[in-house]
C-alpha positions in Angstrom: 0.0 0.0 0.0 2.8 2.4 0.8 4.5 1.7 -2.5 1.2 2.3 -4.4 0.7 5.5 -2.5 4.2 6.6 -3.4 3.7 5.6 -7.0 0.5 7.6 -7.3 2.1 10.6 -5.6 5.1 10.4 -7.9 2.7 10.2 -10.9 0.8 13.3 -9.8 4.1 15.0 -9.0 5.2 14.5 -12.6 1.9 15.9 -13.9 1.9 18.9 -11.6 5.5 19.7 -12.3 4.8 19.8 -16.0 7.9 17.8 -16.8 8.7 17.3 -20.5 8.3 14.1 -22.4 11.9 13.1 -22.1 11.7 13.4 -18.4 8.6 11.4 -18.3 10.3 8.7 -20.4 13.2 8.6 -17.9 10.9 8.1 -14.9 8.5 5.6 -16.6 11.4 3.6 -18.0 13.0 2.8 -14.7 13.1 -0.7 -13.2 9.7 0.1 -11.6 8.4 1.4 -14.9 5.7 -1.2 -15.4 4.3 -0.5 -11.9 4.3 3.2 -12.3 3.1 2.9 -15.9 0.1 1.0 -14.6 -0.8 3.8 -12.2 -0.5 6.4 -14.9 -2.3 4.3 -17.4 -5.4 4.0 -15.1 -5.4 7.7 -14.8 -4.7 8.6 -18.5 -5.5 5.6 -20.7 -5.7 2.0 -21.4 -3.0 -0.3 -20.0 -4.3 -3.4 -21.7 -2.3 -2.7 -24.9 1.5 -3.2 -25.2 4.0 -5.7 -26.5 4.7 -8.6 -24.3 8.2 -7.8 -23.1 10.2 -10.0 -20.8 11.7 -7.4 -18.6 11.1 -3.8 -17.5 12.3 -1.3 -20.1 15.2 0.8 -19.0 15.2 4.5 -18.4 17.1 5.5 -21.5 15.0 3.2 -23.7 11.8 4.7 -22.3 13.0 8.2 -23.0 13.9 7.4 -26.6 10.6 5.7 -27.2 8.8 8.7 -25.7 10.5 11.1 -28.0 9.7 8.9 -31.0 6.0 8.6 -30.0 5.8 12.4 -29.9 6.4 12.3 -33.7 3.9 9.5 -34.1 1.3 11.6 -32.2 2.0 14.7 -34.3 1.3 12.6 -37.5 -1.9 11.1 -36.0 -3.2 14.5 -35.1 -3.5 15.2 -38.9 -6.2 12.5 -39.2 -9.6 14.2 -39.6 -12.4 13.4 -37.2 -10.0 11.6 -34.8 -9.5 12.7 -31.2 -5.8 12.0 -30.5 -4.5 11.6 -26.9 -1.3 10.4 -25.3 -1.7 7.4 -23.1 0.6 4.8 -21.4 0.7 1.2 -22.4 1.1 -1.9 -20.2 4.9 -1.5 -20.2 4.8 2.0 -18.9 5.7 3.4 -22.3 4.1 6.3 -24.2 1.4 5.3 -26.7 -1.1 7.1 -28.9 -4.8 6.7 -28.8 -7.1 7.8 -31.6 -10.9 7.9 -30.8 -13.5 8.0 -33.5 -17.2 8.7 -32.7 -18.9 5.7 -34.1 -21.5 8.0 -35.6 -18.7 9.2 -37.9 -17.9 5.7 -39.1 -21.2 3.9 -39.1 -24.9 4.3 -39.5 -26.9 3.6 -36.3 -26.9 0.0 -35.4 -24.8 -0.9 -38.4 -21.2 -2.2 -38.8 -20.6 -1.3 -42.4 -18.4 1.8 -42.9 -20.0 4.8 -44.3 -18.5 6.4 -47.5 -17.7 9.6 -45.6 -15.8 7.7 -42.9 -13.3 6.2 -45.3 -11.5 9.5 -45.9 -10.5 9.6 -42.3 -9.4 5.9 -42.3 -7.4 6.5 -45.5 -5.4 9.2 -43.6 -5.0 6.8 -40.7 -3.7 4.0 -42.9 -1.0 6.4 -44.3 0.1 7.1 -40.7 0.2 3.4 -39.8 2.2 2.5 -43.0 4.6 5.3 -42.1 5.1 3.9 -38.6 5.3 0.1 -39.1 7.3 -0.1 -35.8 4.1 0.7 -34.0 1.8 -2.2 -33.1 -1.9 -1.5 -33.3 -5.0 -2.4 -31.2 -8.6 -1.6 -32.3 -11.4 -1.6 -29.8 -15.1 -1.0 -30.3 -17.6 0.3 -27.7 -21.3 1.1 -27.5 -23.7 2.8 -25.2 -26.1 0.8 -23.0 -29.2 1.2 -25.1 -31.0 -2.1 -25.5 -32.4 -3.7 -28.6 -36.2 -3.6 -29.2 -37.8 -6.9 -28.2 -34.7 -8.2 -26.5 -34.0 -8.7 -22.8 -31.3 -6.7 -21.0 -28.9 -9.7 -21.1 -29.6 -10.2 -24.8 -29.0 -6.5 -25.5 -25.6 -6.6 -23.7 -24.5 -9.5 -25.9 -25.8 -7.8 -29.1 -24.0 -4.6 -28.2 -20.8 -6.5 -27.7 -21.2 -8.3 -31.0 -21.9 -5.0 -32.8 -18.9 -3.3 -31.2 -16.7 -6.2 -32.3 -18.1 -6.1 -35.9 -17.3 -2.4 -36.0 -13.7 -2.9 -34.8 -13.3 -5.7 -37.3 -14.7 -3.5 -40.1 -12.1 -0.8 -39.3 -9.3 -3.5 -39.2 -10.4 -5.0 -42.5 -10.6 -1.6 -44.3 -7.1 -0.6 -43.0 -5.7 -3.8 -44.3 -7.4 -3.3 -47.7 -5.4 0.0 -47.9 -2.1 -1.9 -47.4 -1.7 -1.9 -43.6 -0.1 -5.2 -42.7 -2.3 -7.7 -40.9 0.7 -8.5 -38.7 0.8 -4.8 -37.5 -2.7 -5.1 -36.1 -2.2 -7.2 -33.0 -5.6 -7.0 -31.3 -9.2 -6.4 -32.4 -11.8 -6.5 -29.7 -15.4 -5.5 -29.0 -16.3 -4.4 -25.5 -19.9 -3.4 -26.1 -21.2 -1.2 -23.3 -18.3 -1.9 -20.9 -15.8 0.8 -20.1 -18.1 3.9 -20.6 -16.2 7.2 -20.8 -19.3 9.2 -19.9 -22.8 8.8 -18.3 -25.3 6.8 -20.3 -28.0 8.8 -18.7 -27.8 11.6 -21.3 -27.7 11.5 -25.1 -24.4 13.5 -25.0 -22.9 10.8 -22.7 -24.2 8.0 -24.8 -22.7 9.6 -27.9 -19.3 9.6 -26.3 -19.6 6.0 -25.3 -20.4 4.9 -28.9 -16.8 4.9 -30.2 -13.9 3.1 -31.8 -10.5 3.4 -30.2 -7.3 2.7 -32.0 -4.0 2.4 -30.1 -0.5 2.8 -31.6 2.1 1.5 -29.2 5.7 0.4 -29.1 6.3 -3.0 -30.8 9.1 -5.3 -29.7 11.0 -4.1 -32.8 10.7 -0.5 -31.6 11.9 -1.4 -28.1 14.8 -3.3 -29.6 15.8 -0.4 -31.8 15.6 2.0 -28.8 17.8 -0.2 -26.7 20.3 -0.4 -29.6 20.2 3.4 -29.9 19.0 3.3 -33.5 15.4 4.5 -33.1 15.0 8.0 -34.5 
């Protein structure tokens, strides 16, 4: 408990001090980086994504990856209709999250991409192909609105299936544009789990209907950073 409290205090200290990304990389990349990264991740993003590394990433490596991911984030910010944020992956390393309102990508209750949505995904595909050292995870989510004529339990499962179909549709379209299937490591549908806003209002439900795409350090990126060759 004392260590957890210390980690949280250290995390908040980093935020309040406004330290730069290089400094954050140095702190997160220490031997305790995975633990501290988990604390930060719960505050700032999804810690479920990240390459399965065998040991904690070192301080210098974490700093180099942090600096590289700054460039990735800058590219991702050019993708239209995407909300781009910095998050921390399961290894305590900087990652990039792009969030698309599902209304931008899909018609209500459907999993087929709209024609208008494809321009944004075309831009995203270009970013992914320019950063093949980033692994990718795609996650779909819905609000908690039920389906007509279905029980609450049935609606939960239908929402989960819809969210997975939407995440899979995004993955398939990106691959049709030349993004390697091996780069997309994970495609999941969580349905109405993990809401980011209240489902009691339409504005909140709109936020919960979303597709999140994560770009995070692959093992190849980690190896390049450790070798000092990552730019």
